[in-house]
PAGU-61163 format. One record per residue (C-alpha): residue in three letters; x, y, z. Coordinates in Angstrom, 1 decimal. Layout:
# residues N
ALA  X  Y  Z
...
# end
This chain:
# residues 149
UNK  0.0  0.0  0.0
UNK  1.5  3.4  -1.0
UNK  1.3  6.8  0.7
UNK  -1.7  7.8  -1.4
UNK  -3.8  4.8  -0.5
UNK  -2.9  5.1  3.2
UNK  -3.9  8.8  3.2
UNK  -7.1  8.1  1.2
UNK  -8.1  5.4  3.7
UNK  -7.3  7.7  6.6
UNK  -9.3  10.5  5.1
UNK  -12.2  8.2  4.2
UNK  -12.4  6.7  7.7
UNK  -11.8  9.9  9.6
UNK  -14.9  11.5  8.0
UNK  -17.1  9.4  10.2
UNK  -15.4  10.8  13.3
UNK  -15.9  14.3  12.1
UNK  -19.6  13.8  11.1
UNK  -20.4  12.0  14.4
UNK  -18.8  14.6  16.6
UNK  -20.4  17.4  14.5
UNK  -23.8  15.8  14.8
UNK  -23.4  15.3  18.6
UNK  -22.1  18.9  19.0
UNK  -25.0  20.4  17.0
UNK  -27.7  18.4  18.9
UNK  -26.0  19.2  22.2
UNK  -25.8  22.9  21.3
UNK  -29.5  23.1  20.1
UNK  -30.6  21.5  23.3
UNK  -28.5  23.9  25.4
UNK  -29.7  26.9  23.4
UNK  -33.4  26.0  23.5
UNK  -33.2  24.7  27.1
UNK  -31.4  27.8  28.4
UNK  -28.7  25.5  29.8
UNK  -25.3  26.5  31.1
UNK  -22.2  26.0  29.0
UNK  -20.1  23.4  30.7
UNK  -16.5  22.2  30.4
UNK  -17.9  19.1  28.7
UNK  -19.6  21.2  26.1
UNK  -16.3  23.1  25.5
UNK  -14.3  19.9  25.1
UNK  -16.8  18.4  22.7
UNK  -16.7  21.5  20.5
UNK  -12.9  21.6  20.6
UNK  -12.6  17.9  19.7
UNK  -15.0  18.5  16.8
UNK  -12.9  21.4  15.7
UNK  -9.7  19.4  16.0
UNK  -11.1  16.4  14.1
UNK  -12.3  18.7  11.3
UNK  -8.8  20.3  11.0
UNK  -7.1  16.8  11.0
UNK  -9.5  15.9  8.1
UNK  -8.5  19.1  6.3
UNK  -4.8  18.2  6.6
UNK  -5.5  14.8  5.1
UNK  -7.6  16.4  2.4
UNK  -5.0  19.0  1.4
UNK  -2.3  16.4  1.0
UNK  -4.6  14.1  -1.0
UNK  -5.6  17.0  -3.2
UNK  -2.0  17.1  -4.6
UNK  -1.7  13.3  -4.8
UNK  -5.1  12.2  -6.1
UNK  -5.6  11.3  -9.8
UNK  -9.2  12.7  -9.3
UNK  -7.9  16.2  -9.3
UNK  -6.0  15.8  -12.6
UNK  -8.9  15.3  -15.0
UNK  -10.7  17.8  -17.2
UNK  -13.1  20.4  -15.5
UNK  -15.7  19.6  -18.2
UNK  -16.2  16.2  -16.5
UNK  -18.6  16.5  -13.5
UNK  -16.6  13.9  -11.5
UNK  -13.3  15.7  -11.9
UNK  -14.9  19.1  -11.3
UNK  -16.5  17.8  -8.1
UNK  -13.1  16.6  -6.7
UNK  -11.1  19.5  -8.0
UNK  -13.4  22.4  -6.9
UNK  -16.8  21.6  -5.4
UNK  -15.6  19.2  -2.7
UNK  -12.7  21.4  -1.7
UNK  -14.8  24.6  -1.5
UNK  -17.6  23.0  0.4
UNK  -15.3  21.3  2.9
UNK  -13.1  24.3  3.5
UNK  -16.2  26.4  4.0
UNK  -17.6  23.9  6.5
UNK  -14.3  23.9  8.4
UNK  -14.1  27.7  8.4
UNK  -17.7  27.8  9.8
UNK  -16.7  25.3  12.5
UNK  -13.7  27.4  13.4
UNK  -15.7  30.7  13.5
UNK  -18.5  29.0  15.6
UNK  -15.9  27.7  18.1
UNK  -14.3  31.2  18.3
UNK  -17.6  33.0  18.7
UNK  -18.7  30.6  21.4
UNK  -15.7  31.6  23.5
UNK  -16.8  35.3  23.3
UNK  -20.4  34.5  24.3
UNK  -21.6  36.3  27.5
UNK  -23.6  33.4  28.8
UNK  -24.2  29.7  28.2
UNK  -27.2  30.3  25.9
UNK  -25.1  32.6  23.6
UNK  -22.3  30.1  23.5
UNK  -24.7  27.2  22.6
UNK  -26.4  29.4  20.0
UNK  -23.1  30.2  18.3
UNK  -22.2  26.5  18.1
UNK  -25.7  25.5  17.0
UNK  -25.8  28.0  14.2
UNK  -22.2  27.7  12.8
UNK  -21.7  24.0  13.4
UNK  -25.2  23.4  12.1
UNK  -24.6  25.2  8.8
UNK  -21.3  23.3  8.5
UNK  -23.1  20.0  8.9
UNK  -25.7  21.0  6.3
UNK  -22.8  21.9  3.8
UNK  -21.2  18.5  4.5
UNK  -24.5  16.7  3.9
UNK  -25.0  18.6  0.6
UNK  -21.4  17.7  -0.4
UNK  -22.1  14.0  0.2
UNK  -25.2  14.1  -2.0
UNK  -23.3  16.1  -4.6
UNK  -20.5  13.5  -4.5
UNK  -23.0  10.7  -5.2
UNK  -24.5  12.5  -8.2
UNK  -21.1  13.5  -9.6
UNK  -19.0  10.4  -9.1
UNK  -20.7  7.2  -10.2
UNK  -18.2  5.1  -8.2
UNK  -19.5  6.4  -4.9
UNK  -22.6  5.5  -2.9
UNK  -24.5  7.6  -0.4
UNK  -22.2  6.6  2.5
UNK  -19.1  7.1  0.3
UNK  -18.2  3.5  -0.2
UNK  -17.2  2.4  -3.7
# end
């Protein structure tokens, strides 16, 4: 197994860590926001772990971008365009939103404001990631809804 295959497998597997943490963080933040709950150290750690996992995924993705044959094809082909541009833009945007949401939560004056920042920014990031998954399936015939293939 070469470096490309190892990184591709790491990137493919790590996405589940990111999605699960992001989903838990969003649900937790919405419950905290709507329930007027305090923002605990556990909330902070969950959000930081989500942020870190997304950034690790970004590092894998940036390296893969330069190694992958999927970024070398013609832009006229939907599959190559997805991997060259659409995937990158959507994922970077999602990670930027996660980073902003985490930073804004630190500046919140109370628990509700902190939960609200996380819920909104992480929630939008999660929506973008889900849209990217559906776009991947329609652009790359070798992929299924869960990304296997």
